[in-house]
C-alpha positions as semicolon CSV with decimal commas, in nm:
position;residue;x (nm);y (nm);z (nm)
1;M;4,548;-3,307;-22,711
2;V;4,179;-3,222;-22,692
3;R;4,099;-3,573;-22,567
4;V;4,361;-3,546;-22,293
5;S;4,221;-3,210;-22,187
6;E;3,865;-3,348;-22,186
7;G;3,981;-3,651;-21,989
8;A;4,153;-3,429;-21,735
9;Q;3,837;-3,220;-21,698
10;E;3,626;-3,533;-21,649
11;L;3,874;-3,660;-21,393
12;E;3,864;-3,327;-21,212
13;T;3,483;-3,336;-21,213
14;L;3,485;-3,690;-21,072
15;I;3,732;-3,590;-20,801
16;N;3,517;-3,290;-20,707
17;D;3,207;-3,511;-20,698
18;L;3,386;-3,761;-20,474
19;S;3,501;-3,480;-20,248
20;D;3,143;-3,351;-20,221
21;L;3,016;-3,701;-20,141
22;S;3,285;-3,744;-19,877
23;Q;3,180;-3,416;-19,715
24;Q;2,814;-3,523;-19,721
25;I;2,903;-3,859;-19,565
26;A;3,108;-3,686;-19,296
27;A;2,821;-3,446;-19,218
28;A;2,573;-3,735;-19,201
29;A;2,804;-3,931;-18,971
30;E;2,836;-3,629;-18,744
31;Q;2,457;-3,590;-18,732
32;Q;2,417;-3,960;-18,650
33;S;2,678;-3,933;-18,378
34;S;2,498;-3,634;-18,233
35;A;2,164;-3,818;-18,242
36;A;2,321;-4,125;-18,081
37;D;2,464;-3,908;-17,801
38;E;2,122;-3,752;-17,745
39;I;1,953;-4,094;-17,734
40;S;2,217;-4,221;-17,493
41;G;2,155;-3,923;-17,266
42;S;1,779;-3,983;-17,277
43;V;1,824;-4,351;-17,193
44;Q;2,053;-4,262;-16,901
45;S;1,803;-4,005;-16,777
46;A;1,521;-4,260;-16,797
47;A;1,733;-4,512;-16,606
48;D;1,806;-4,253;-16,336
49;E;1,435;-4,169;-16,307
50;N;1,350;-4,538;-16,287
51;R;1,602;-4,582;-16,005
52;T;1,450;-4,285;-15,819
53;V;1,097;-4,423;-15,862
54;T;1,211;-4,762;-15,733
55;E;1,370;-4,600;-15,426
56;K;1,060;-4,390;-15,356
57;S;0,841;-4,698;-15,399
58;G;1,044;-4,880;-15,133
59;E;1,018;-4,581;-14,901
60;S;0,640;-4,569;-14,955
61;R;0,615;-4,940;-14,879
62;Q;0,805;-4,889;-14,553
63;S;0,587;-4,591;-14,459
64;A;0,273;-4,793;-14,529
65;A;0,398;-5,076;-14,307
66;Q;0,475;-4,829;-14,026
67;L;0,133;-4,670;-14,066
68;R;-0,034;-5,012;-14,056
69;S;0,157;-5,095;-13,737
70;L;0,055;-4,767;-13,576
71;A;-0,307;-4,822;-13,679
72;E;-0,302;-5,168;-13,521
73;E;-0,148;-5,023;-13,205
74;L;-0,408;-4,748;-13,194
75;D;-0,686;-5,001;-13,250
76;G;-0,553;-5,203;-12,956
77;L;-0,544;-4,894;-12,734
78;I;-0,898;-4,799;-12,832
79;S;-1,020;-5,155;-12,768
80;G;-0,862;-5,144;-12,421
81;F;-1,023;-4,810;-12,349
82;R;-1,367;-4,937;-12,450
83;A;-1,325;-5,248;-12,233
84;R;-1,254;-5,034;-11,926
85;D;-1,538;-4,794;-12,004
86;A;-1,800;-5,067;-12,030
């Protein structure tokens, strides 16, 4: 009878240990899921910022081309003015 009682206690201890391990695994999985969500959000944010930078770069390129065109036009007007003045 003592052996059965000891066996039952050992079994109960093992079951409790397994339950504790299961809870630890569940907590770790939840933490990993949370970290993965945070990383995913950071990656999405970086992608959005990259898209914005690309758009602004294109706008800057267009503005530079317009400015170059205006500078060439102004240079032509100044050259014409100098030719008349001389």
